[in-house]
C-alpha positions in Angstrom: 59.0 26.3 -25.3 56.4 29.0 -25.6 54.6 27.6 -22.5 57.6 28.5 -20.3 57.5 32.1 -21.6 53.8 32.5 -21.2 52.3 36.1 -20.4 52.2 35.6 -16.6 56.0 34.5 -16.4 57.0 37.4 -18.6 54.9 39.8 -16.6 56.5 38.7 -13.3 60.1 38.9 -15.1 59.4 42.5 -16.3 58.0 43.7 -12.8 60.7 42.7 -10.3 60.2 44.6 -6.9 62.7 45.1 -4.1 65.7 45.3 -6.5 69.2 46.5 -5.3 71.7 46.1 -2.5 70.7 46.1 1.2 73.8 47.6 2.9 72.4 46.7 6.5 71.4 43.1 5.5 72.0 40.6 8.3 73.2 38.2 5.5 73.5 37.8 1.9 74.1 35.1 -0.7 74.7 34.7 -4.3 73.9 31.9 -6.7 74.8 31.3 -10.3 73.6 28.9 -12.9 76.6 27.9 -14.9 74.4 26.6 -17.8 72.7 29.9 -18.7 74.8 32.3 -16.8 72.0 33.6 -14.6 73.0 35.2 -11.2 70.7 36.1 -8.2 72.1 37.9 -5.1 69.7 38.1 -2.2 70.0 40.2 0.9 67.9 39.2 4.0 66.9 40.5 7.5 65.1 38.3 9.9 63.2 39.0 13.0 63.5 35.7 14.7 62.1 33.2 12.3 60.4 35.8 10.2 61.8 37.5 7.2 61.4 41.3 7.9 63.3 42.8 5.0 64.5 41.4 1.5 66.2 42.8 -1.6 67.8 41.2 -4.5 70.1 41.8 -7.7 68.9 39.8 -10.5 71.0 39.2 -13.6 69.1 36.3 -14.9 67.1 34.9 -17.8 63.3 35.5 -17.9 62.8 32.2 -15.7 65.2 33.4 -13.1 63.7 36.9 -13.2 60.2 35.6 -12.8 61.0 33.2 -9.8 62.9 36.1 -8.1 60.0 38.5 -8.6 57.5 36.1 -7.3 59.7 35.6 -4.3 60.2 39.3 -3.8 56.3 39.7 -3.7 55.8 37.1 -1.1 58.8 36.5 1.2 58.5 39.3 3.6 56.5 37.9 6.6 57.4 34.4 5.5 59.0 32.0 8.1 62.2 30.1 7.5 60.0 26.9 7.5 57.6 28.2 4.9 60.5 29.1 2.6 62.2 25.8 3.0 59.0 24.0 2.4 58.2 26.0 -0.8 61.8 25.2 -2.0 61.1 21.5 -1.5 57.7 22.0 -3.2 59.4 23.6 -6.1 62.0 20.8 -6.5 59.1 18.1 -6.3 57.1 20.2 -9.0 60.1 20.4 -11.3 61.3 16.8 -10.8 58.6 14.6 -9.3 55.2 15.6 -10.7 54.4 17.7 -7.5 51.9 20.6 -7.7 54.2 23.3 -6.5 54.2 25.5 -3.5 50.8 26.5 -1.8 50.0 29.3 0.6 51.9 32.6 0.2 54.2 31.1 -2.6 51.4 29.6 -4.7 52.1 32.0 -7.5 55.4 29.9 -8.1 53.2 27.3 -9.7 53.1 29.6 -12.8 56.5 28.2 -13.4 55.3 24.5 -13.6 55.8 24.2 -17.3 59.6 24.4 -16.7 59.4 20.9 -15.5 59.8 19.7 -19.1 62.9 21.7 -19.6 65.6 20.2 -17.3 68.2 22.7 -18.4 66.0 25.5 -17.1 65.5 24.1 -13.6 68.7 25.7 -12.1 67.8 29.3 -13.1 64.3 28.8 -11.8 65.6 27.7 -8.3 68.4 30.4 -7.9 66.4 32.5 -5.8 65.3 29.7 -3.5 68.8 28.4 -3.2 70.3 31.9 -2.3 67.5 32.5 0.2 68.1 29.1 1.8 71.9 29.7 1.9 71.1 32.9 3.9 68.9 30.8 6.2 71.7 28.2 6.7 74.2 31.0 7.4 71.9 32.5 10.1 71.2 29.1 11.7 75.0 28.4 11.9 75.6 31.9 13.5 72.8 30.9 16.1 74.3 27.7 16.8 77.7 29.2 17.3 76.5 31.8 19.7 74.5 29.4 21.6 77.5 27.2 21.9 79.7 30.0 23.4 
């Protein structure tokens, strides 16, 4: 289990940027891992398809903290497509032998040792699930306004 708490993971977990609530966020979502009790709440602003502002409140284990920290370092400027692809690449890395995200989210590969600890997958994915929930909410709002 030492490999899932290596120095790089602990460094990311201990240095989480962009923390706190964002009162003027366009959208927010919270996700919770029932297994370990980790919670992540994200706040998002988009300019079209591009993330223009992000913040989060992280009450999570070291893996959830590290994942959220890496996300915060790289998400501003990302497109919704990049985020969704990185989420799928994370799932593939944890469950199907994939290499993990590339490009702006490549640092997420530091979490690759988690693949051997299925009970830790949910906390590692919390930030992705919360951000994708936000993206889904925004897309639903856009669809409703276009239908009106």
